[in-house]
N, C-alpha and C positions, 0 to 999 in steps of 0.2 A: 562569686563564681556564677556562671551562667547555666541555666537550664532552658532548653528549647523544646517545646512540645508541638508535634505536628498533629493537627486534627484531621478527622476523616474527610473533610471538605477541602483539604490541602492548605488551609490557613495555618499559621504558626503563632504560638504565644511564647514570648521570651520573658524569662525571669532573670534579671541581671543584678540583683542585690548581692552583696558579699555574704557568703554563707548559704546561698540557695542550694538545695540538693533535692534529689528525688528518690522515691522508693517504688519499685514495681512489685505488686502483690500477686500471689499465685492465682487469685480469682479474676485477674485482668484489670483491677483498678490501679490507678497511679496517683500517688500523693506527692505534691511539690511542697517542700518545707521552705518557707521564706526566712532568710537570715534575720534574726532579731525579732521575729513575729511569732505569736502563739498560734497554734493550729496549723493546718495545711490546706492547700487547695486540692480537692479530689476530682479526678477524672474517672468516670465510670467506664466499664468495658464497652467498646464500640464507639466511644467518643474520641479516642486518640489512636494514632497508628504508629508513631515513632517518638522517641525521646532521646535527647543528647544532653550531656553535661555531667555534673558531679553526682554520682550515685552514693547515697547514704548507706553505710554498712549496717546490717541488722545488729541490734543489741541482744538478740536472743542467741544464747549459746547452748549447744547441744551437750549431751552427756560425754561425748568423745573428745571435747576440746579442753 
């Protein structure tokens, strides 16, 4: 799956490996998980403006679910 991150300067970075996905955090950071790789590429708040692609669902479940 493809994840495309748009940076503040207008440049884009594309992740096109099967299984790539992203998670947006409440603090403004963005993690792009690479399919088959350990770890993630992190974008700090203010480094990126937009993201498209496959969003990874949170594994944290609340009391009500």
